[in-house]
C-alpha positions in Angstrom: -39.7 263.4 -95.4 -41.2 260.0 -95.6 -44.3 259.3 -97.7 -47.3 257.8 -96.0 -49.2 257.0 -99.2 -50.1 253.4 -99.9 -48.1 251.7 -102.7 -50.1 250.3 -105.5 -50.2 246.4 -105.4 -50.9 243.5 -107.7 -54.6 242.9 -107.9 -55.6 246.5 -107.5 -58.4 247.9 -109.8 -57.3 251.1 -111.7 -58.3 253.4 -114.5 -55.7 254.0 -117.2 -55.5 257.6 -118.2 -56.0 258.3 -121.9 -55.4 261.9 -123.0 -57.5 261.5 -126.1 -60.8 260.6 -124.3 -62.9 262.0 -121.5 -62.2 260.7 -118.0 -65.5 258.7 -117.9 -64.3 256.7 -120.9 -60.8 255.7 -119.5 -60.5 251.9 -119.6 -60.6 249.8 -116.4 -57.7 247.5 -115.7 -56.3 245.1 -113.1 -52.7 245.5 -112.0 -50.9 242.2 -112.8 -47.2 243.1 -112.0 -45.3 245.9 -110.2 -42.0 247.0 -111.6 -39.6 248.6 -109.1 -37.1 251.3 -110.2 -33.5 251.6 -109.0 -34.6 253.6 -106.0 -37.0 250.7 -105.0 -40.2 252.7 -105.7 -43.0 251.7 -108.1 -42.6 253.6 -111.4 -44.1 251.2 -113.9 -46.7 248.4 -113.8 -48.2 245.8 -116.0 -52.0 245.9 -116.3 -54.6 243.7 -117.8 -57.0 246.0 -119.7 -60.7 245.2 -120.0 -62.5 245.1 -123.3 -65.9 246.6 -124.0 -66.5 244.6 -127.2 -69.1 241.9 -126.3 -71.3 239.7 -128.4 -75.1 239.3 -127.9 -74.5 236.6 -125.2 -72.1 238.8 -123.3 -68.9 237.0 -124.3 -65.8 239.0 -125.1 -65.0 239.4 -128.8 -61.3 240.3 -128.2 -58.9 238.8 -125.7 -57.9 240.8 -122.7 -54.8 242.9 -123.4 -51.7 243.2 -121.1 -49.9 246.5 -121.2 -47.0 248.2 -119.4 -47.9 251.6 -118.0 -46.2 254.4 -116.2 -47.5 254.8 -112.7 -48.4 258.5 -113.1 -50.9 257.6 -115.9 -53.1 255.5 -113.5 -55.9 256.3 -111.1 -56.3 253.9 -108.2 -59.9 252.8 -107.6 -60.1 249.7 -105.4 -57.7 247.4 -103.5 -58.3 243.7 -103.5 -56.1 243.1 -100.6 
């Protein structure tokens, strides 16, 4: 049986699941790279995580972090394409 679900793509906005926090506190991220497995399906991705640490002027105190994540730990929110 063929899947009809949309594959996640570079530029998509996602939530990164964190089992230690409530769902409304999961960090937002932008998908920066798709990593295909041997069967040519997306299993891992690289994401750029947002930071909530801002100064009084609204500038980020910490640089944005890039992380490699398993696809089943992500929640798709918005497609930029």
